[in-house]
FIMI-994061 format. One record per atom (N, C-alpha, C): atom name; x, y, z; residue number from 1. Coordinates in nm, 2 decimals. Example, Ala and Ser with C-alpha at 12.3 -4.5 7.8 and 13.67 -1.06 7.14 Angstrom:
// residues 2
N:1.32:-0.57:0.78:1;
CA:1.23:-0.45:0.78:1;
C:1.32:-0.33:0.78:1;
N:1.28:-0.22:0.71:2;
CA:1.37:-0.11:0.71:2;
C:1.29:0.00:0.79:2;
END
This chain:
// residues 154
N:-14.64:4.66:-4.77:1;
CA:-14.61:4.53:-4.71:1;
C:-14.54:4.44:-4.82:1;
N:-14.47:4.34:-4.77:2;
CA:-14.40:4.25:-4.86:2;
C:-14.48:4.13:-4.91:2;
N:-14.48:4.11:-5.04:3;
CA:-14.55:3.99:-5.09:3;
C:-14.70:3.98:-5.05:3;
N:-14.74:3.87:-5.00:4;
CA:-14.88:3.84:-4.97:4;
C:-14.92:3.88:-4.83:4;
N:-14.82:3.94:-4.75:5;
CA:-14.85:3.96:-4.61:5;
C:-14.96:4.06:-4.59:5;
N:-14.98:4.16:-4.68:6;
CA:-15.09:4.25:-4.67:6;
C:-15.22:4.20:-4.71:6;
N:-15.23:4.09:-4.78:7;
CA:-15.35:4.03:-4.82:7;
C:-15.43:3.98:-4.71:7;
N:-15.56:3.99:-4.72:8;
CA:-15.66:3.94:-4.62:8;
C:-15.75:3.84:-4.68:8;
N:-15.78:3.73:-4.61:9;
CA:-15.87:3.63:-4.66:9;
C:-16.01:3.69:-4.62:9;
N:-16.09:3.71:-4.73:10;
CA:-16.23:3.75:-4.71:10;
C:-16.32:3.63:-4.71:10;
N:-16.40:3.61:-4.60:11;
CA:-16.49:3.49:-4.59:11;
C:-16.63:3.54:-4.57:11;
N:-16.72:3.49:-4.64:12;
CA:-16.86:3.52:-4.63:12;
C:-16.93:3.39:-4.59:12;
N:-17.01:3.39:-4.48:13;
CA:-17.07:3.27:-4.44:13;
C:-17.22:3.29:-4.42:13;
N:-17.29:3.18:-4.43:14;
CA:-17.44:3.18:-4.41:14;
C:-17.49:3.04:-4.37:14;
N:-17.60:3.04:-4.30:15;
CA:-17.67:2.92:-4.26:15;
C:-17.81:2.92:-4.31:15;
N:-17.87:2.81:-4.33:16;
CA:-18.01:2.80:-4.37:16;
C:-18.08:2.68:-4.31:16;
N:-18.20:2.69:-4.28:17;
CA:-18.28:2.58:-4.22:17;
C:-18.42:2.58:-4.28:17;
N:-18.46:2.46:-4.32:18;
CA:-18.60:2.44:-4.36:18;
C:-18.68:2.38:-4.24:18;
N:-18.74:2.47:-4.17:19;
CA:-18.80:2.44:-4.04:19;
C:-18.69:2.47:-3.94:19;
N:-18.72:2.50:-3.82:20;
CA:-18.62:2.53:-3.72:20;
C:-18.66:2.48:-3.58:20;
N:-18.62:2.35:-3.55:21;
CA:-18.53:2.27:-3.62:21;
C:-18.58:2.20:-3.75:21;
N:-18.49:2.16:-3.83:22;
CA:-18.52:2.10:-3.96:22;
C:-18.40:2.06:-4.03:22;
N:-18.41:2.04:-4.16:23;
CA:-18.30:2.02:-4.25:23;
C:-18.23:2.15:-4.27:23;
N:-18.09:2.15:-4.24:24;
CA:-18.02:2.27:-4.25:24;
C:-17.90:2.26:-4.34:24;
N:-17.85:2.38:-4.39:25;
CA:-17.73:2.38:-4.47:25;
C:-17.65:2.50:-4.43:25;
N:-17.52:2.49:-4.46:26;
CA:-17.42:2.60:-4.43:26;
C:-17.34:2.62:-4.56:26;
N:-17.29:2.74:-4.58:27;
CA:-17.21:2.77:-4.69:27;
C:-17.11:2.88:-4.66:27;
N:-17.00:2.88:-4.73:28;
CA:-16.90:2.98:-4.72:28;
C:-16.83:3.01:-4.85:28;
N:-16.81:3.13:-4.87:29;
CA:-16.73:3.18:-4.99:29;
C:-16.60:3.23:-4.93:29;
N:-16.48:3.18:-4.97:30;
CA:-16.35:3.23:-4.93:30;
C:-16.28:3.29:-5.04:30;
N:-16.22:3.41:-5.02:31;
CA:-16.15:3.48:-5.13:31;
C:-16.02:3.53:-5.07:31;
N:-15.91:3.50:-5.15:32;
CA:-15.78:3.54:-5.11:32;
C:-15.72:3.59:-5.24:32;
N:-15.70:3.72:-5.26:33;
CA:-15.65:3.78:-5.38:33;
C:-15.75:3.74:-5.50:33;
N:-15.69:3.68:-5.60:34;
CA:-15.77:3.64:-5.72:34;
C:-15.83:3.50:-5.70:34;
N:-15.80:3.43:-5.59:35;
CA:-15.85:3.29:-5.57:35;
C:-15.98:3.29:-5.49:35;
N:-16.07:3.20:-5.53:36;
CA:-16.20:3.19:-5.46:36;
C:-16.22:3.04:-5.44:36;
N:-16.29:3.01:-5.33:37;
CA:-16.33:2.87:-5.30:37;
C:-16.47:2.88:-5.24:37;
N:-16.55:2.78:-5.28:38;
CA:-16.69:2.77:-5.22:38;
C:-16.69:2.64:-5.15:38;
N:-16.75:2.64:-5.03:39;
CA:-16.77:2.52:-4.96:39;
C:-16.91:2.52:-4.90:39;
N:-16.97:2.40:-4.89:40;
CA:-17.11:2.39:-4.83:40;
C:-17.13:2.25:-4.78:40;
N:-17.23:2.24:-4.69:41;
CA:-17.27:2.11:-4.64:41;
C:-17.40:2.13:-4.57:41;
N:-17.45:2.02:-4.50:42;
CA:-17.57:2.03:-4.43:42;
C:-17.59:1.91:-4.34:42;
N:-17.70:1.92:-4.26:43;
CA:-17.74:1.82:-4.16:43;
C:-17.89:1.79:-4.17:43;
N:-17.93:1.67:-4.13:44;
CA:-18.07:1.63:-4.14:44;
C:-18.16:1.70:-4.04:44;
N:-18.11:1.71:-3.91:45;
CA:-18.19:1.77:-3.81:45;
C:-18.10:1.87:-3.73:45;
N:-18.13:2.00:-3.75:46;
CA:-18.04:2.10:-3.69:46;
C:-18.12:2.23:-3.68:46;
N:-18.05:2.34:-3.64:47;
CA:-18.11:2.47:-3.63:47;
C:-18.04:2.57:-3.71:47;
N:-18.10:2.68:-3.74:48;
CA:-18.04:2.79:-3.82:48;
C:-17.91:2.83:-3.75:48;
N:-17.92:2.85:-3.61:49;
CA:-17.80:2.90:-3.54:49;
C:-17.68:2.80:-3.55:49;
N:-17.71:2.68:-3.54:50;
CA:-17.60:2.58:-3.56:50;
C:-17.54:2.58:-3.70:50;
N:-17.62:2.61:-3.80:51;
CA:-17.57:2.62:-3.94:51;
C:-17.49:2.74:-3.95:51;
N:-17.53:2.85:-3.89:52;
CA:-17.45:2.98:-3.90:52;
C:-17.31:2.95:-3.83:52;
N:-17.31:2.89:-3.72:53;
CA:-17.18:2.86:-3.65:53;
C:-17.10:2.76:-3.74:53;
N:-17.16:2.66:-3.79:54;
CA:-17.09:2.56:-3.87:54;
C:-17.03:2.62:-4.00:54;
N:-17.09:2.72:-4.06:55;
CA:-17.04:2.78:-4.18:55;
C:-16.90:2.85:-4.14:55;
N:-16.90:2.92:-4.03:56;
CA:-16.77:2.98:-3.99:56;
C:-16.67:2.88:-3.95:56;
N:-16.71:2.78:-3.88:57;
CA:-16.62:2.67:-3.84:57;
C:-16.55:2.60:-3.96:57;
N:-16.64:2.56:-4.05:58;
CA:-16.58:2.49:-4.17:58;
C:-16.49:2.58:-4.25:58;
N:-16.53:2.71:-4.26:59;
CA:-16.44:2.80:-4.34:59;
C:-16.31:2.81:-4.27:59;
N:-16.30:2.83:-4.14:60;
CA:-16.18:2.84:-4.07:60;
C:-16.10:2.71:-4.08:60;
N:-16.17:2.60:-4.06:61;
CA:-16.10:2.47:-4.07:61;
C:-16.03:2.45:-4.21:61;
N:-16.08:2.51:-4.31:62;
CA:-16.03:2.49:-4.45:62;
C:-15.90:2.56:-4.47:62;
N:-15.87:2.66:-4.39:63;
CA:-15.74:2.73:-4.40:63;
C:-15.62:2.65:-4.36:63;
N:-15.52:2.66:-4.44:64;
CA:-15.40:2.57:-4.41:64;
C:-15.30:2.63:-4.32:64;
N:-15.31:2.76:-4.30:65;
CA:-15.21:2.83:-4.21:65;
C:-15.28:2.95:-4.14:65;
N:-15.22:3.00:-4.04:66;
CA:-15.27:3.12:-3.97:66;
C:-15.29:3.24:-4.07:66;
N:-15.40:3.31:-4.07:67;
CA:-15.43:3.41:-4.16:67;
C:-15.49:3.53:-4.10:67;
N:-15.48:3.64:-4.17:68;
CA:-15.56:3.76:-4.13:68;
C:-15.69:3.75:-4.21:68;
N:-15.80:3.76:-4.14:69;
CA:-15.93:3.73:-4.20:69;
C:-16.03:3.84:-4.17:69;
N:-16.12:3.87:-4.27:70;
CA:-16.24:3.95:-4.25:70;
C:-16.35:3.85:-4.27:70;
N:-16.42:3.81:-4.16:71;
CA:-16.53:3.71:-4.17:71;
C:-16.66:3.79:-4.17:71;
N:-16.74:3.77:-4.28:72;
CA:-16.86:3.85:-4.29:72;
C:-16.98:3.75:-4.26:72;
N:-17.07:3.79:-4.18:73;
CA:-17.19:3.71:-4.15:73;
C:-17.31:3.80:-4.14:73;
N:-17.43:3.74:-4.17:74;
CA:-17.55:3.81:-4.15:74;
C:-17.62:3.77:-4.02:74;
N:-17.55:3.68:-3.94:75;
CA:-17.60:3.63:-3.82:75;
C:-17.56:3.72:-3.70:75;
N:-17.65:3.78:-3.64:76;
CA:-17.62:3.86:-3.52:76;
C:-17.58:3.76:-3.41:76;
N:-17.64:3.65:-3.41:77;
CA:-17.61:3.54:-3.31:77;
C:-17.46:3.51:-3.31:77;
N:-17.41:3.48:-3.43:78;
CA:-17.27:3.45:-3.45:78;
C:-17.18:3.57:-3.42:78;
N:-17.21:3.69:-3.47:79;
CA:-17.13:3.80:-3.46:79;
C:-17.12:3.85:-3.31:79;
N:-17.24:3.86:-3.25:80;
CA:-17.24:3.90:-3.11:80;
C:-17.19:3.80:-3.01:80;
N:-17.22:3.67:-3.05:81;
CA:-17.16:3.56:-2.96:81;
C:-17.01:3.56:-2.96:81;
N:-16.95:3.58:-3.07:82;
CA:-16.80:3.57:-3.07:82;
C:-16.74:3.70:-3.02:82;
N:-16.81:3.81:-3.05:83;
CA:-16.75:3.94:-3.01:83;
C:-16.79:3.99:-2.87:83;
N:-16.91:3.95:-2.82:84;
CA:-16.96:4.01:-2.70:84;
C:-16.98:3.91:-2.59:84;
N:-17.03:3.79:-2.62:85;
CA:-17.08:3.70:-2.52:85;
C:-16.98:3.59:-2.48:85;
N:-16.89:3.55:-2.57:86;
CA:-16.81:3.44:-2.55:86;
C:-16.72:3.44:-2.42:86;
N:-16.66:3.55:-2.40:87;
CA:-16.57:3.56:-2.28:87;
C:-16.65:3.55:-2.15:87;
N:-16.77:3.60:-2.15:88;
CA:-16.86:3.59:-2.03:88;
C:-16.90:3.44:-2.01:88;
N:-16.94:3.38:-2.12:89;
CA:-16.98:3.24:-2.11:89;
C:-16.86:3.15:-2.06:89;
N:-16.74:3.18:-2.10:90;
CA:-16.63:3.10:-2.06:90;
C:-16.60:3.13:-1.91:90;
N:-16.61:3.25:-1.87:91;
CA:-16.59:3.29:-1.73:91;
C:-16.69:3.23:-1.64:91;
N:-16.81:3.20:-1.69:92;
CA:-16.92:3.14:-1.61:92;
C:-16.93:2.99:-1.63:92;
N:-16.82:2.93:-1.68:93;
CA:-16.82:2.79:-1.71:93;
C:-16.93:2.75:-1.81:93;
N:-16.94:2.82:-1.92:94;
CA:-17.04:2.79:-2.03:94;
C:-17.18:2.80:-1.98:94;
N:-17.21:2.90:-1.90:95;
CA:-17.35:2.94:-1.85:95;
C:-17.38:3.08:-1.90:95;
N:-17.51:3.10:-1.93:96;
CA:-17.55:3.23:-1.97:96;
C:-17.57:3.32:-1.84:96;
N:-17.60:3.44:-1.86:97;
CA:-17.61:3.53:-1.75:97;
C:-17.72:3.48:-1.65:97;
N:-17.82:3.42:-1.70:98;
CA:-17.93:3.36:-1.61:98;
C:-17.90:3.22:-1.57:98;
N:-17.77:3.18:-1.58:99;
CA:-17.73:3.05:-1.53:99;
C:-17.77:2.93:-1.61:99;
N:-17.82:2.95:-1.73:100;
CA:-17.86:2.83:-1.81:100;
C:-17.74:2.79:-1.90:100;
N:-17.74:2.66:-1.94:101;
CA:-17.63:2.62:-2.02:101;
C:-17.63:2.69:-2.16:101;
N:-17.52:2.73:-2.21:102;
CA:-17.51:2.79:-2.34:102;
C:-17.55:2.70:-2.45:102;
N:-17.64:2.74:-2.53:103;
CA:-17.69:2.66:-2.64:103;
C:-17.57:2.65:-2.74:103;
N:-17.56:2.53:-2.80:104;
CA:-17.46:2.51:-2.91:104;
C:-17.32:2.52:-2.85:104;
N:-17.30:2.48:-2.72:105;
CA:-17.17:2.49:-2.65:105;
C:-17.06:2.42:-2.73:105;
N:-17.10:2.30:-2.79:106;
CA:-17.00:2.22:-2.86:106;
C:-16.94:2.30:-2.98:106;
N:-17.02:2.37:-3.05:107;
CA:-16.98:2.45:-3.17:107;
C:-16.91:2.58:-3.12:107;
N:-16.96:2.64:-3.02:108;
CA:-16.89:2.76:-2.97:108;
C:-16.75:2.73:-2.92:108;
N:-16.73:2.61:-2.86:109;
CA:-16.60:2.58:-2.81:109;
C:-16.50:2.55:-2.93:109;
N:-16.55:2.48:-3.03:110;
CA:-16.47:2.46:-3.15:110;
C:-16.44:2.59:-3.22:110;
N:-16.54:2.68:-3.23:111;
CA:-16.51:2.80:-3.30:111;
C:-16.41:2.89:-3.22:111;
N:-16.42:2.89:-3.09:112;
CA:-16.33:2.96:-3.00:112;
C:-16.19:2.91:-3.02:112;
N:-16.17:2.78:-3.03:113;
CA:-16.04:2.71:-3.05:113;
C:-15.98:2.76:-3.19:113;
N:-16.07:2.76:-3.29:114;
CA:-16.02:2.79:-3.43:114;
C:-15.98:2.94:-3.44:114;
N:-16.05:3.02:-3.36:115;
CA:-16.02:3.17:-3.37:115;
C:-15.89:3.20:-3.31:115;
N:-15.84:3.12:-3.22:116;
CA:-15.71:3.14:-3.16:116;
C:-15.59:3.13:-3.26:116;
N:-15.62:3.07:-3.38:117;
CA:-15.51:3.04:-3.48:117;
C:-15.50:3.16:-3.58:117;
N:-15.60:3.25:-3.58:118;
CA:-15.60:3.35:-3.68:118;
C:-15.62:3.49:-3.62:118;
N:-15.60:3.59:-3.70:119;
CA:-15.64:3.73:-3.67:119;
C:-15.77:3.76:-3.74:119;
N:-15.88:3.77:-3.67:120;
CA:-16.01:3.78:-3.74:120;
C:-16.08:3.90:-3.70:120;
N:-16.13:3.97:-3.80:121;
CA:-16.22:4.08:-3.78:121;
C:-16.36:4.03:-3.82:121;
N:-16.45:4.04:-3.73:122;
CA:-16.59:3.99:-3.75:122;
C:-16.68:4.10:-3.80:122;
N:-16.73:4.08:-3.92:123;
CA:-16.81:4.19:-3.98:123;
C:-16.96:4.14:-4.00:123;
N:-17.05:4.22:-3.95:124;
CA:-17.19:4.19:-3.97:124;
C:-17.24:4.26:-4.10:124;
N:-17.31:4.19:-4.18:125;
CA:-17.38:4.25:-4.30:125;
C:-17.53:4.21:-4.29:125;
N:-17.61:4.30:-4.34:126;
CA:-17.75:4.28:-4.34:126;
C:-17.78:4.17:-4.44:126;
N:-17.86:4.07:-4.40:127;
CA:-17.89:3.96:-4.49:127;
C:-18.00:4.00:-4.59:127;
N:-17.99:3.93:-4.70:128;
CA:-18.09:3.95:-4.81:128;
C:-18.11:4.10:-4.85:128;
N:-18.00:4.17:-4.85:129;
CA:-18.01:4.31:-4.88:129;
C:-17.93:4.34:-5.01:129;
N:-17.90:4.24:-5.09:130;
CA:-17.84:4.26:-5.22:130;
C:-17.69:4.26:-5.22:130;
N:-17.63:4.23:-5.10:131;
CA:-17.48:4.22:-5.09:131;
C:-17.44:4.09:-5.17:131;
N:-17.37:4.11:-5.28:132;
CA:-17.35:4.00:-5.37:132;
C:-17.28:3.88:-5.31:132;
N:-17.18:3.90:-5.22:133;
CA:-17.10:3.79:-5.17:133;
C:-17.18:3.72:-5.05:133;
N:-17.26:3.80:-4.98:134;
CA:-17.35:3.74:-4.88:134;
C:-17.46:3.66:-4.95:134;
N:-17.51:3.71:-5.06:135;
CA:-17.61:3.63:-5.14:135;
C:-17.55:3.50:-5.19:135;
N:-17.42:3.50:-5.23:136;
CA:-17.35:3.38:-5.27:136;
C:-17.34:3.28:-5.16:136;
N:-17.31:3.33:-5.04:137;
CA:-17.30:3.24:-4.92:137;
C:-17.44:3.18:-4.89:137;
N:-17.54:3.26:-4.91:138;
CA:-17.68:3.21:-4.89:138;
C:-17.71:3.10:-4.99:138;
N:-17.67:3.12:-5.11:139;
CA:-17.70:3.02:-5.22:139;
C:-17.62:2.89:-5.18:139;
N:-17.50:2.90:-5.13:140;
CA:-17.42:2.78:-5.09:140;
C:-17.49:2.71:-4.98:140;
N:-17.54:2.79:-4.88:141;
CA:-17.61:2.72:-4.76:141;
C:-17.73:2.65:-4.81:141;
N:-17.80:2.71:-4.91:142;
CA:-17.92:2.64:-4.96:142;
C:-17.88:2.52:-5.05:142;
N:-17.76:2.52:-5.11:143;
CA:-17.72:2.40:-5.18:143;
C:-17.69:2.29:-5.08:143;
N:-17.64:2.33:-4.96:144;
CA:-17.63:2.23:-4.85:144;
C:-17.76:2.16:-4.81:144;
N:-17.86:2.24:-4.80:145;
CA:-18.00:2.19:-4.77:145;
C:-18.04:2.10:-4.88:145;
N:-18.03:2.14:-5.01:146;
CA:-18.07:2.06:-5.12:146;
C:-17.99:1.93:-5.13:146;
N:-17.86:1.93:-5.09:147;
CA:-17.78:1.81:-5.09:147;
C:-17.84:1.71:-4.99:147;
N:-17.88:1.75:-4.87:148;
CA:-17.94:1.66:-4.77:148;
C:-18.07:1.61:-4.81:148;
N:-18.16:1.70:-4.87:149;
CA:-18.29:1.66:-4.92:149;
C:-18.27:1.55:-5.03:149;
N:-18.18:1.57:-5.12:150;
CA:-18.16:1.47:-5.23:150;
C:-18.10:1.34:-5.18:150;
N:-18.02:1.34:-5.07:151;
CA:-17.98:1.22:-5.01:151;
C:-18.09:1.14:-4.95:151;
N:-18.19:1.22:-4.89:152;
CA:-18.30:1.16:-4.83:152;
C:-18.39:1.09:-4.93:152;
N:-18.39:1.14:-5.05:153;
CA:-18.48:1.09:-5.16:153;
C:-18.42:0.96:-5.22:153;
N:-18.29:0.94:-5.21:154;
CA:-18.22:0.83:-5.27:154;
C:-18.19:0.72:-5.18:154;
END
């Protein structure tokens, strides 16, 4: 391939929550060739699943142009949601198979919109199994939690 066309953006995402619901954080490590970027954030009252979704959303939002991406997550909720359930939810007007509203519909819609701009391969990795980049994403998510806790204290 010519130039950077063959390069893939590697993204590792994770979410964390102290209590579920509780104070949550999200984190993402983005790597393109020799370049790395770490992003993280958090919310006062949220769930682990919302933080997993937000990590992927914020990572994709940070890209400046359409990319080929390998997005790594330890969240089966995120991986299965985007790869297996999303089309059915949309076909049923954002209802689950048992006719209940899809949880986190706002974030799923945003993620769905962002995925249209890129070519993404969704990769599941086992969490807390020593995968170095997944561990870094976990640390970033926990920094997001710590940031919210420290804001609460000040």
